[in-house]
C-alpha positions in Angstrom: 9.0 -2.9 -19.7 10.0 0.2 -20.1 11.5 2.3 -17.0 8.6 4.0 -15.6 6.2 1.3 -16.8 5.2 0.9 -12.9 3.3 3.8 -13.4 0.7 2.2 -15.6 -0.2 -0.4 -12.8 -3.4 -0.4 -11.4 -1.8 -1.7 -8.2 0.6 1.7 -8.4 -2.1 4.2 -9.2 -4.3 2.8 -6.6 -1.4 3.3 -3.9 -1.1 6.4 -4.8 -4.7 6.8 -3.6 -4.0 5.4 -0.2 -0.8 7.6 0.1 -3.4 10.9 -0.7 -5.6 9.8 1.4 -3.4 9.2 4.4 -1.9 12.4 3.8 -5.2 14.4 4.1 -6.3 12.2 7.1 -3.5 13.3 8.9 -4.5 16.8 9.2 -7.0 16.1 11.5 -4.7 14.4 14.2 -3.3 16.5 16.7 -0.1 18.3 17.1 1.3 15.7 19.6 1.4 13.3 17.0 3.0 15.4 14.1 6.3 13.3 15.0 5.2 9.9 15.9 2.3 8.2 14.6 2.0 10.4 11.9 5.2 9.9 10.8 5.2 6.1 10.6 1.6 6.4 8.6 3.4 9.0 6.3 6.5 6.3 5.6 4.4 3.1 5.6 1.9 4.6 2.7 4.5 5.6 0.8 6.6 2.6 1.1 3.8 1.1 -0.7 4.1 3.0 -4.0 8.0 2.9 -3.3 8.1 -1.1 -3.3 6.1 -1.5 -6.3 8.2 0.8 -8.4 11.4 -1.5 -6.9 9.6 -4.6 -7.1 8.3 -4.1 -10.8 11.8 -3.0 -12.3 13.3 -5.8 -10.8 14.7 -8.9 -13.2 13.8 -11.8 -11.1 10.6 -13.1 -10.4 11.5 -13.9 -7.0 12.7 -10.3 -6.3 9.4 -9.1 -7.8 7.5 -11.0 -5.7 9.1 -10.0 -2.7 8.9 -6.0 -3.1 4.9 -6.7 -4.2 4.7 -8.5 -0.5 6.7 -5.8 1.1 4.3 -3.1 -0.1 1.2 -5.6 1.1 2.6 -5.3 4.1 3.1 -1.9 4.3 -0.6 -1.9 3.3 -1.6 -3.4 6.2 0.5 -1.0 8.6 -1.4 1.8 7.2 -4.6 0.0 7.8 -3.7 -1.0 11.7 -2.5 2.7 12.1 -6.1 4.1 10.9 -7.7 1.5 13.0 -5.7 2.6 16.2 -5.9 6.1 15.1 -9.8 5.7 15.1 -10.2 4.2 18.6 -8.0 7.1 19.8 -10.3 9.6 18.6 -8.3 11.3 15.7 -10.1 10.3 13.4 -13.8 9.4 12.6 -15.2 5.6 11.9 -16.7 6.8 8.8 -12.7 8.0 8.3 -11.1 4.5 8.8 -14.0 2.4 6.9 -13.7 4.8 3.7 -10.0 4.2 4.2 -10.4 0.3 4.6 -12.7 0.0 1.8 -9.9 1.4 -0.3 -6.7 -0.4 1.5 -8.8 -3.6 0.6 -9.1 -2.7 -2.9 -5.4 -2.2 -2.7 -4.6 -5.2 -1.1 -6.9 -7.2 -3.6 -5.2 -5.9 -6.7 -1.8 -6.6 -4.9 -2.8 -10.3 -4.7 -3.3 -10.4 -8.6 0.2 -9.2 -9.2 1.7 -11.2 -6.9 -0.1 -14.3 -7.9 1.0 -13.3 -11.9 4.4 -13.8 -11.2 3.8 -17.2 -10.0 4.9 -19.8 -12.0 2.1 -21.8 -14.2 1.3 -25.2 -12.5 0.6 -26.3 -15.6 2.8 -28.5 -17.8 3.2 -28.2 -20.8 3.8 -31.0 -23.6 
C-alpha cells in the first residue's frame, strides 16, 4: 500500500465527515464547555482518523487491527458525548440523531475493515 493509501479508504473518508460534523456541532455548545467537553470531542473525533491512518500503515495484521479497534473506541466515545450534550441541551435531538446515523455507518465500515484483517477460517489443501 502506498504511503498515503489510507486516504482512499472509505473508513477514513467517513471518519473525516465525523470530524467535520463534530466541529460544526461544537459551535452550538456554550462557552463554558469550550475547554471541557468541546476539547474532548475534538480529540476523540480526530483520533478516529489518526488511528485509521496509523493502523493501515502498520506492517503486522495485529497492529493494524489494534489501531482500527482504537478508532472504533474513539467513535463510540464521540457518540456517548453527543448523547450527553443532547441531554444537557447543547444540541438538538435531530443533531444527535443525525450524528448517530453517521456514527453507525462509520461503525459498520470500521467493523468490516477490522474483519478484513482476520485470517480466513478456510483450510487450504
